[in-house]
KEDRENFI-749967 format. One record per residue (C-alpha): residue number from 1; x, y, z. Coordinates in steps of 0.001 Angstrom, whole numbers, plus 524288, in hexadecimal, padded with zeros to 5 digits. Example, Ala and Ser with C-alpha at 12.3 -4.5 7.8 and 13.67 -1.06 7.14 Angstrom:
# residues 2
ZAZA  fiza      X      Y      Z
ZAZA     1  8300C  7EE6C  81E78
ZAZA     2  83566  7FBDC  81BE4
This chain:
# residues 471
ZAZA  fiza      X      Y      Z
ZAZA     1  A592F  E9547  5D804
ZAZA     2  A5DB6  E91F8  5CAA9
ZAZA     3  A6923  E8AB4  5D081
ZAZA     4  A611B  E84B9  5D780
ZAZA     5  A5794  E804C  5CD63
ZAZA     6  A6455  E7D92  5C3BE
ZAZA     7  A6922  E7430  5CC75
ZAZA     8  A5AC2  E6D7F  5CF65
ZAZA     9  A5829  E6A9C  5C042
ZAZA    10  A6499  E6907  5BA74
ZAZA    11  A66CC  E5BCD  5B353
ZAZA    12  A6FF6  E5158  5B2C6
ZAZA    13  A7F78  E56DD  5AE0C
ZAZA    14  A7FC7  E4BAD  5A5F0
ZAZA    15  A7745  E4418  59CA9
ZAZA    16  A7FC9  E37CA  59F70
ZAZA    17  A852C  E32F7  5AC3E
ZAZA    18  A9273  E309C  5AAF1
ZAZA    19  A9A21  E271B  5AA86
ZAZA    20  AA325  E23BF  5B56B
ZAZA    21  AAEF9  E240D  5AB49
ZAZA    22  AA94F  E3235  5A981
ZAZA    23  AA666  E380D  5B53C
ZAZA    24  AB416  E352F  5BB2D
ZAZA    25  AB8FD  E4278  5B19B
ZAZA    26  AAC00  E4991  5B633
ZAZA    27  AACDA  E538C  5C25C
ZAZA    28  AA0CF  E5D43  5C29E
ZAZA    29  A93E2  E5554  5BF87
ZAZA    30  A8A7F  E5CCC  5C987
ZAZA    31  A7CE7  E5F78  5C4BC
ZAZA    32  A80EE  E6C94  5C7DD
ZAZA    33  A8F0F  E71F1  5C5DE
ZAZA    34  A93B6  E81EA  5C74B
ZAZA    35  A9F8A  E84FE  5C312
ZAZA    36  AA106  E939B  5C90F
ZAZA    37  AAB08  E9F61  5C824
ZAZA    38  AAFD9  E9C8C  5BB56
ZAZA    39  AB27D  EA1E9  5B0A2
ZAZA    40  AA8FA  EA055  5A627
ZAZA    41  AB111  E9E23  596C6
ZAZA    42  AA410  E9D28  58FDE
ZAZA    43  AA97D  E9654  581BA
ZAZA    44  AA1D0  EA507  57CC0
ZAZA    45  AAD21  EAC18  57B5D
ZAZA    46  AA68F  EB5D0  582E3
ZAZA    47  AB145  EBAA4  58FC0
ZAZA    48  AB309  EB23B  59B6D
ZAZA    49  AA929  EB361  5A51A
ZAZA    50  AAF39  EB195  5B53B
ZAZA    51  AA875  EACA5  5C0F8
ZAZA    52  A9F20  EA751  5BC2A
ZAZA    53  A97F8  E9B2B  5BF51
ZAZA    54  A92CB  E8FC1  5B695
ZAZA    55  A8771  E8859  5BA9E
ZAZA    56  A851F  E7936  5B4DA
ZAZA    57  A7BD6  E7109  5B48B
ZAZA    58  A75A6  E661B  5ACA1
ZAZA    59  A81B5  E66A6  5A537
ZAZA    60  A7E4D  E7303  5A0C7
ZAZA    61  A8390  E80BB  5A598
ZAZA    62  A7978  E86F7  5AC6C
ZAZA    63  A7ED2  E9373  5B0C2
ZAZA    64  A89DE  E9E87  5AF1E
ZAZA    65  A884E  EAA18  5B610
ZAZA    66  A93BD  EB0F9  5BE18
ZAZA    67  A9740  EA758  5CC81
ZAZA    68  A8F80  EA55A  5D7C5
ZAZA    69  A8FBA  E9FF5  5E40D
ZAZA    70  A828B  E9BD1  5E34E
ZAZA    71  A833F  E91A0  5DBC1
ZAZA    72  A7A2C  E8744  5D9E5
ZAZA    73  A760D  E7CCF  5E4A1
ZAZA    74  A7C35  E6FF1  5E579
ZAZA    75  A8705  E7333  5D99A
ZAZA    76  A936D  E6F3C  5D642
ZAZA    77  A9945  E7DF4  5D7C2
ZAZA    78  AA736  E7D28  5D103
ZAZA    79  AADF6  E8AAA  5D46D
ZAZA    80  AB72B  E8C87  5C8CC
ZAZA    81  ABE05  E9AA8  5CD66
ZAZA    82  AC97E  E9B90  5C30E
ZAZA    83  AC30D  E9391  5B748
ZAZA    84  ABB9F  E940F  5ABC4
ZAZA    85  AB14B  E8DCC  5A522
ZAZA    86  AB06C  E8C1E  594C7
ZAZA    87  AA70E  E85D4  58CB1
ZAZA    88  AADA0  E7413  58AC8
ZAZA    89  AB551  E770F  57DFA
ZAZA    90  AAF12  E72D9  57266
ZAZA    91  ABAAD  E69F6  56A13
ZAZA    92  AB827  E6B5E  55D1A
ZAZA    93  AC346  E6380  556BC
ZAZA    94  AC2FA  E59E9  560B1
ZAZA    95  AC894  E4AF7  55EC3
ZAZA    96  AC54D  E3EE0  565A0
ZAZA    97  AD1FC  E37CF  55EF8
ZAZA    98  AE0E7  E3C71  55FB4
ZAZA    99  AEE40  E370B  55805
ZAZA   100  AF1A0  E2B0B  55CEB
ZAZA   101  B01B8  E2CCB  55FFB
ZAZA   102  B0C65  E2339  559C1
ZAZA   103  B03B3  E1FD2  54BF8
ZAZA   104  B094B  E2156  53F89
ZAZA   105  AFB71  E2304  538CB
ZAZA   106  AF434  E29F9  53E4F
ZAZA   107  AE875  E24E9  5485A
ZAZA   108  ADFFB  E2E08  5519F
ZAZA   109  ADC1E  E2553  55C48
ZAZA   110  ACDE2  E29D2  56437
ZAZA   111  ACEAE  E2F92  5705C
ZAZA   112  AC3FB  E29FF  575C9
ZAZA   113  AC8F2  E2AB9  58452
ZAZA   114  AD2B8  E3873  58513
ZAZA   115  ACC4C  E4124  57E8C
ZAZA   116  ABDE6  E41C2  582E1
ZAZA   117  AC4E9  E4662  59098
ZAZA   118  ACEE7  E4D18  58D2C
ZAZA   119  AC599  E55BD  58402
ZAZA   120  ABC26  E5786  59067
ZAZA   121  AC6A2  E5ADD  59917
ZAZA   122  ACCFB  E63FE  59199
ZAZA   123  ABF10  E6B4F  58FF4
ZAZA   124  ABC00  E64EC  584C1
ZAZA   125  AAC7F  E63A4  5845B
ZAZA   126  AA949  E6272  576DA
ZAZA   127  AB0F7  E5E3D  56C07
ZAZA   128  AAEB6  E5AFD  55D34
ZAZA   129  AB4B3  E5007  55901
ZAZA   130  AB8AC  E51EC  54B5A
ZAZA   131  ABC44  E4727  544DE
ZAZA   132  ABC51  E3AE7  54A67
ZAZA   133  AC430  E2DC6  548F3
ZAZA   134  ABBD0  E278E  54F36
ZAZA   135  AAF71  E2BD1  551AD
ZAZA   136  AA7A7  E213B  55675
ZAZA   137  AAF18  E225F  5606D
ZAZA   138  AACD2  E31F6  562B6
ZAZA   139  A9DD5  E2E5F  5606B
ZAZA   140  A9D0A  E2602  56D8F
ZAZA   141  AA69A  E2D01  574BD
ZAZA   142  A9D4A  E3814  5730B
ZAZA   143  A9236  E3016  57683
ZAZA   144  A9904  E2BC8  58230
ZAZA   145  A9E70  E3A5C  5860F
ZAZA   146  A8E19  E3DDA  584E5
ZAZA   147  A8AB7  E31ED  58CAD
ZAZA   148  A9322  E3460  597FD
ZAZA   149  A9D4F  E27DD  59483
ZAZA   150  AA865  E2EC0  59080
ZAZA   151  AADDE  E3C73  59441
ZAZA   152  AAF2B  E46EF  58B07
ZAZA   153  AAAEB  E52F2  58260
ZAZA   154  A9DEB  E5292  57C16
ZAZA   155  AA325  E4CB7  56C60
ZAZA   156  A9F21  E5170  55EA6
ZAZA   157  AA20A  E4731  55900
ZAZA   158  AA7BB  E48E6  54A0A
ZAZA   159  AA747  E3C14  54226
ZAZA   160  AB430  E3763  53CAF
ZAZA   161  ABC94  E3E60  53158
ZAZA   162  AB528  E422C  5244B
ZAZA   163  AC3F9  E3ED9  51C04
ZAZA   164  AC572  E3D9B  50F0A
ZAZA   165  AD38D  E3373  50A56
ZAZA   166  ADCB0  E355F  510C5
ZAZA   167  AD9D2  E3562  51F6A
ZAZA   168  AE6DF  E37B8  5299F
ZAZA   169  AE20E  E2C6E  531F9
ZAZA   170  ADC48  E1EC1  52F8F
ZAZA   171  AD253  E2258  538EA
ZAZA   172  ACA51  E2C0E  52FAB
ZAZA   173  ABF84  E258F  5251B
ZAZA   174  AC4CF  E2D5D  516EE
ZAZA   175  AB858  E30BA  50F6E
ZAZA   176  AB7FC  E2975  50146
ZAZA   177  AB05F  E33DF  4FDD6
ZAZA   178  AA254  E3BD6  50188
ZAZA   179  A97F8  E330C  50293
ZAZA   180  AA17D  E2D07  50E86
ZAZA   181  AA341  E39ED  510A6
ZAZA   182  A94A0  E39A2  512D0
ZAZA   183  A923F  E2EB9  51705
ZAZA   184  A9BC6  E2F40  522B7
ZAZA   185  A9600  E3C71  5273D
ZAZA   186  A895F  E360E  5276E
ZAZA   187  A8D41  E2997  52DD5
ZAZA   188  A9469  E3132  53859
ZAZA   189  A8807  E39F1  53C2E
ZAZA   190  A80F9  E2D79  53DFE
ZAZA   191  A8B92  E2A31  5475C
ZAZA   192  A8978  E358D  54FEA
ZAZA   193  A941E  E3E77  54B09
ZAZA   194  A9119  E4BEE  54BD2
ZAZA   195  A9AFD  E536C  54064
ZAZA   196  AA6D5  E4DE5  53715
ZAZA   197  AB3F2  E52D1  53498
ZAZA   198  ABA77  E53BA  527E1
ZAZA   199  AC667  E522B  52457
ZAZA   200  AD361  E5535  51F45
ZAZA   201  AD191  E4B46  5120B
ZAZA   202  AC2A9  E4DAE  51052
ZAZA   203  ABF50  E50F7  501B8
ZAZA   204  AB6CA  E5B8C  4FC7E
ZAZA   205  AAA38  E5179  4FC0B
ZAZA   206  AAEB2  E49D4  5055E
ZAZA   207  AAB06  E566C  50E79
ZAZA   208  AA0F9  E5C30  508A8
ZAZA   209  A9783  E509C  50B20
ZAZA   210  A9C7E  E4F9F  51818
ZAZA   211  A9789  E5B3C  51AEF
ZAZA   212  A8AFF  E5ABC  51567
ZAZA   213  A882D  E4DBC  51AE0
ZAZA   214  A8AFA  E53C1  528C2
ZAZA   215  A83B6  E61C3  523D9
ZAZA   216  A7609  E58E4  521BF
ZAZA   217  A79D1  E5429  530B2
ZAZA   218  A7B20  E5F7D  5361C
ZAZA   219  A8AD2  E5B3D  539C3
ZAZA   220  A960E  E6499  5379F
ZAZA   221  AA1FC  E61BF  53134
ZAZA   222  AB14D  E6567  53231
ZAZA   223  ABCC9  E6154  52E60
ZAZA   224  ACB08  E61A7  52DC4
ZAZA   225  ACE7D  E6349  51F14
ZAZA   226  AD976  E636C  5155B
ZAZA   227  AD3E7  E5ECC  5093A
ZAZA   228  AC803  E68EB  509E3
ZAZA   229  ACBF5  E78FF  50D31
ZAZA   230  AC63E  E7F93  51681
ZAZA   231  ABCCC  E87FF  50F88
ZAZA   232  AB96A  E7CB3  50572
ZAZA   233  AB504  E74C9  5135D
ZAZA   234  AAC8B  E80A5  5171A
ZAZA   235  AA681  E7FAC  508B2
ZAZA   236  AA28D  E7358  509F1
ZAZA   237  A9CDD  E7657  516B1
ZAZA   238  AA48C  E6FB4  52174
ZAZA   239  AA3A8  E76F9  53076
ZAZA   240  AAFC7  E7635  534C2
ZAZA   241  ABE69  E73DE  531BC
ZAZA   242  AC81D  E6EF3  53C8C
ZAZA   243  AD5FE  E7515  53F2F
ZAZA   244  AD65A  E82BD  5376C
ZAZA   245  ADE7A  E8717  52CC6
ZAZA   246  AE948  E7E4F  53025
ZAZA   247  AE2A5  E73EE  528A5
ZAZA   248  AD9FA  E7A15  51C19
ZAZA   249  AE2F1  E76B3  50F93
ZAZA   250  ADAAA  E7F95  5075F
ZAZA   251  AE5AE  E88D3  506F5
ZAZA   252  AEECB  E7EF7  503FE
ZAZA   253  AF569  E7F2D  4F617
ZAZA   254  AF000  E7632  4EC8C
ZAZA   255  AE729  E729A  4F481
ZAZA   256  ADCBD  E679C  4EC21
ZAZA   257  ACF50  E6492  4EFF0
ZAZA   258  ACCB9  E5804  4F703
ZAZA   259  ADCB5  E58E8  4FB88
ZAZA   260  AE497  E5C4F  5082D
ZAZA   261  AEEE2  E625E  50583
ZAZA   262  AFDAD  E5E56  50BE8
ZAZA   263  AFA8F  E64F7  518BB
ZAZA   264  B0876  E6A9C  5177A
ZAZA   265  B02B4  E71B0  50C6D
ZAZA   266  AF6BE  E7637  5146A
ZAZA   267  B0168  E7AF4  51FAC
ZAZA   268  B0C73  E836B  51568
ZAZA   269  AFE7D  E89F6  511A4
ZAZA   270  AF885  E8CD0  51D91
ZAZA   271  B08DA  E9121  52408
ZAZA   272  B057D  E9BE4  518F3
ZAZA   273  AF923  E9FF2  51B55
ZAZA   274  AF471  EABCC  51FBD
ZAZA   275  AEB55  EA7A9  52873
ZAZA   276  AE339  EB6EA  5286C
ZAZA   277  AE667  EB509  51898
ZAZA   278  AD908  EB6D7  50F42
ZAZA   279  AD96C  EAAA8  50A0A
ZAZA   280  AD895  EA4DC  51A77
ZAZA   281  ACD31  EAEE6  51CA4
ZAZA   282  AC4E8  EABFE  510DF
ZAZA   283  AC829  E9EA5  51754
ZAZA   284  AC37F  EA1E0  5235D
ZAZA   285  AB80C  EAA60  51F8C
ZAZA   286  AB3E8  E9E71  51671
ZAZA   287  AB265  E96E6  5230C
ZAZA   288  AACE2  E9F48  52B05
ZAZA   289  AA1A4  EA268  521B3
ZAZA   290  A9FC4  E92F0  52038
ZAZA   291  A9D09  E9173  52EE5
ZAZA   292  AAA05  E87B8  530CA
ZAZA   293  AAEAB  E8704  53A76
ZAZA   294  ABCAB  E83D9  53FED
ZAZA   295  AC32E  E7AC3  54912
ZAZA   296  AD06E  E7F59  54F57
ZAZA   297  AD7BC  E7307  5524B
ZAZA   298  AE3E2  E7BD6  55721
ZAZA   299  AEA3D  E71E1  56073
ZAZA   300  AEC5B  E6923  5570B
ZAZA   301  AF4EE  E7190  54E40
ZAZA   302  AFBD6  E7665  55997
ZAZA   303  B0141  E698A  55BB9
ZAZA   304  B09C4  E69A4  54F61
ZAZA   305  B0EE9  E776B  552F9
ZAZA   306  B1BE4  E757D  5599E
ZAZA   307  B1CAC  E756E  56507
ZAZA   308  B0F2F  E7611  568A5
ZAZA   309  B048A  E7423  56F2B
ZAZA   310  B0967  E795F  57FE0
ZAZA   311  B09E3  E6A8B  584E8
ZAZA   312  AFFC5  E6735  58D70
ZAZA   313  B0362  E5CA6  59812
ZAZA   314  AF480  E599C  59818
ZAZA   315  AF1C0  E5763  58972
ZAZA   316  B0078  E4DEC  58A84
ZAZA   317  AFAA5  E4484  59611
ZAZA   318  AEF91  E4569  58E11
ZAZA   319  AF545  E3BE6  5838E
ZAZA   320  AFA86  E2E6A  58327
ZAZA   321  B09C8  E2D35  5858E
ZAZA   322  B0D54  E28CA  5775D
ZAZA   323  B03C1  E33E9  5702B
ZAZA   324  B0ACC  E3F3A  57AF4
ZAZA   325  B1A41  E39EC  576BD
ZAZA   326  B14C7  E3AB8  5680B
ZAZA   327  B0F61  E48CE  56AB4
ZAZA   328  B1982  E4E75  5700C
ZAZA   329  B2402  E4754  566E0
ZAZA   330  B1DC3  E4E6D  55BC8
ZAZA   331  B1D3F  E5B2D  56419
ZAZA   332  B2B92  E5AA1  56681
ZAZA   333  B2C97  E5706  55827
ZAZA   334  B25D0  E6450  55358
ZAZA   335  B2C70  E6D7E  55D1B
ZAZA   336  B39D8  E69D1  556D0
ZAZA   337  B337E  E6B38  5474B
ZAZA   338  B2EC3  E78BA  54C60
ZAZA   339  B351E  E81B3  5436F
ZAZA   340  B307F  E795E  53894
ZAZA   341  B20EE  E7944  53CCB
ZAZA   342  B16AD  E7F6E  53508
ZAZA   343  B0D77  E7E23  5400B
ZAZA   344  B0EF3  E8849  5490A
ZAZA   345  B0CCE  E917C  53BE5
ZAZA   346  B018D  E8AAA  5398C
ZAZA   347  AFBF7  E8977  546C4
ZAZA   348  AFAEB  E9818  5489F
ZAZA   349  AF418  E9A08  53AFC
ZAZA   350  AE90D  E8EBE  53EC5
ZAZA   351  AE7F7  E9744  54C3A
ZAZA   352  AE7A2  EA401  5423E
ZAZA   353  ADE6F  E9C9E  53A9B
ZAZA   354  AD380  E9A03  545FF
ZAZA   355  AD40A  EA6C2  54B71
ZAZA   356  AD183  EAB6F  53DD2
ZAZA   357  AC6A1  EA196  53C01
ZAZA   358  ABF10  EA3BB  54615
ZAZA   359  AC154  EB516  5476B
ZAZA   360  ABA39  EB4E3  53823
ZAZA   361  AAE73  EAC43  53FD5
ZAZA   362  AB307  E9EE2  54054
ZAZA   363  AAD6F  E9321  548B6
ZAZA   364  ABB0C  E8F3E  54B88
ZAZA   365  AB9F0  E83FF  5552C
ZAZA   366  AC4CA  E7C1D  55D15
ZAZA   367  ACA00  E6E7F  5607C
ZAZA   368  AD5F3  E678B  56213
ZAZA   369  AD8B6  E5D7A  55A09
ZAZA   370  ADF0C  E5583  560B2
ZAZA   371  AE6F1  E4E6D  5552F
ZAZA   372  AF5BF  E5527  54F21
ZAZA   373  B0093  E5007  5571B
ZAZA   374  AFAC8  E4CDA  56536
ZAZA   375  AFBF6  E59E1  56A4E
ZAZA   376  AEDBE  E5BDD  56C81
ZAZA   377  AE422  E542D  57743
ZAZA   378  AD6A0  E54F3  576EA
ZAZA   379  AD3E3  E5CD6  58378
ZAZA   380  AE182  E655C  583F0
ZAZA   381  ADFF4  E6894  573DE
ZAZA   382  AD26C  E6D84  57739
ZAZA   383  AD9CC  E7627  57EF3
ZAZA   384  AE2B1  E7B13  57892
ZAZA   385  ADBE7  E7F0E  56CA3
ZAZA   386  AD40D  E8919  57442
ZAZA   387  AE20A  E8F90  5797F
ZAZA   388  AE6EE  E8E6F  5685B
ZAZA   389  ADB0D  E95CB  565F1
ZAZA   390  AE0E1  EA090  56E3C
ZAZA   391  AED9B  E9EBB  56958
ZAZA   392  AE637  E9FAA  55D29
ZAZA   393  AE2E3  EADEB  56056
ZAZA   394  AD289  EAA48  567E8
ZAZA   395  ACF28  EB1D2  5744D
ZAZA   396  ACEA0  EA616  57FD1
ZAZA   397  AC180  EA79D  57DD8
ZAZA   398  ABF6E  EA628  56FFC
ZAZA   399  AC760  E9957  56F82
ZAZA   400  ABE1C  E94C8  57B41
ZAZA   401  AB1FF  E9925  571B1
ZAZA   402  AB8E2  E9338  56634
ZAZA   403  ABA6E  E8549  56D87
ZAZA   404  AAC8B  E85D6  57443
ZAZA   405  AA1F8  E8CA1  57077
ZAZA   406  AA70C  E8C04  5624E
ZAZA   407  AA962  E7D01  561AF
ZAZA   408  A9AB8  E7D91  566FE
ZAZA   409  A9422  E83F9  55E4F
ZAZA   410  A9B7A  E7C17  55343
ZAZA   411  A94A6  E7096  556B7
ZAZA   412  A871F  E78F1  558FC
ZAZA   413  A89F0  E7680  5682B
ZAZA   414  A89AE  E831E  56C27
ZAZA   415  A7BBE  E830B  57375
ZAZA   416  A81FC  E78FB  57D4C
ZAZA   417  A91FA  E78F5  57F3D
ZAZA   418  A9D7D  E842B  57A49
ZAZA   419  A9A1D  E8EF6  5850A
ZAZA   420  A9768  E908D  591A6
ZAZA   421  A87A7  E9375  59464
ZAZA   422  A7A42  E8FD4  59BDB
ZAZA   423  A7346  E86D6  59832
ZAZA   424  A8097  E805F  58CE9
ZAZA   425  A867F  E73C7  59139
ZAZA   426  A9001  E745D  59CCB
ZAZA   427  A9C11  E71A5  59554
ZAZA   428  AA64E  E78AA  59C0A
ZAZA   429  AB48C  E7A25  59ECE
ZAZA   430  AB843  E7E88  5AC45
ZAZA   431  AC85E  E8380  5AAA8
ZAZA   432  AD091  E892E  5B45D
ZAZA   433  AD51E  E97C9  5B064
ZAZA   434  ACECE  E9F72  5A6E3
ZAZA   435  AD0F1  E9CAF  59613
ZAZA   436  ACBD1  EAAC2  59201
ZAZA   437  AD8E2  EAE5C  594D0
ZAZA   438  AE2A0  EA3E7  595A7
ZAZA   439  ADE0B  E99C7  58CA9
ZAZA   440  AE604  E8F60  59258
ZAZA   441  ADE45  E8CB7  59E1E
ZAZA   442  AD442  E8618  59521
ZAZA   443  ADE07  E7BE0  598AE
ZAZA   444  AD9F9  E7C2F  5A589
ZAZA   445  ACC05  E7361  5A582
ZAZA   446  AC8A2  E717D  5B3BD
ZAZA   447  ABBCF  E6AAB  5B15B
ZAZA   448  AB3E3  E6832  5A453
ZAZA   449  AA4F6  E681B  5A482
ZAZA   450  A9C8B  E606D  59A64
ZAZA   451  A8F1F  E612C  59B3A
ZAZA   452  A9046  E6688  5A873
ZAZA   453  A98D8  E59BF  5AD81
ZAZA   454  AA5F3  E6055  5B1B6
ZAZA   455  AB28F  E5589  5AE64
ZAZA   456  ABDB0  E5511  5B35D
ZAZA   457  AC8AF  E582C  5AB6B
ZAZA   458  AD4C2  E52BF  5B16F
ZAZA   459  ACD97  E453D  5B15E
ZAZA   460  ACA4B  E44C3  5A500
ZAZA   461  AD782  E48F2  5A09A
ZAZA   462  ADE3A  E3E62  5A86E
ZAZA   463  AD831  E3319  5A3A5
ZAZA   464  ADA9D  E3692  5961F
ZAZA   465  AE91E  E3B88  598CC
ZAZA   466  AF3F2  E316E  59026
ZAZA   467  AE8D2  E2B48  587AB
ZAZA   468  AE9AF  E363B  57BE4
ZAZA   469  AEF08  E2F3D  57183
ZAZA   470  AE85E  E22A2  5753F
ZAZA   471  ADAAD  E250D  57858
């Protein structure tokens, strides 16, 4: 009787009818869908529940229970024996751009075509853009995805970079002073962005002004910082820090206020720094007590480690030929000079830091940061991030929680997404195998449900392939 009433009174899955181009990627959009005989990883870190039945209708999860052959009349029933369900990934450093190949001047073209498809195909159903070079494009793309005109994840759009003098790319506006920072923040809030990211050369006064204005309007500020150390940022009131200790300048000798030390000085200091030392542990304690989150972006740093990451054909196929050739040439050159590279040690220390931060009670988030030397591609990099968290020492279920529950919690969306539970949006990734025991199974995505609509990852990938580096 419960199933009968569920079927009779369910409402349409989509608030908007998908456009024909989006319909081409949809595999399942029946009013009631049953995922039967499946293992459920709910995202909370709780043990896996095997041989379960999950019912979807109206874009939401209606129930999760033991598998049953008695299913709702008229429902689309999928026998998923051997498969696992996990919540849609929540990417917290998921840009919509990628480095352009073959340029002496660093430029980052917007990837409004390939990246939404690749994120969704990889099981990423929600992203925070965490720094935008084309905020108007991101805002319009969000509208198109929400209205059913384009495929892609739910987007939390971060405003343009809040950068001081000395920007790395001409695509970033250089703030002139604190008043400019206030104007910029308020202008882009009015335009519709929902967060901000401070960048490497911002001054103390500019960051303080940005944080004050954002907080007045209930928005958060994160930062990839250099001119300002982590503890200084925490005292200002920043909400989140990107990348971890690899970018923290506060331990560099002779650090001057509002000045970014040479990157070599930061790295040389970190090479000698003991993550278990009092100075690092006290910094972690200060960040945790200030409720500052930390976003892990391990894939972008793995790209600098010689002979890493493992080459994945799908990742390479996604690239524009010129982008692929440039990346492989860079990778081969790093391998030739592996003995001189500081990155194997730096990468290991970053993993140790993130593990220590989380175990101290810090809120660790996950992202991929598709920049660096081109090794990181949307979707594939999000999956790799979860695998690297396991390499860093987290149990697979802990890593999945970081990539789902924690991001939703930070965004204030935990009532709707981030875990698999009755009443939540049906943002669900179906994978072949069991990532709770073999984390690499997270790569075996078979279907991605977003708001109860099942998308075909193979079709999304096919149409995105060959464009990364271009659009």
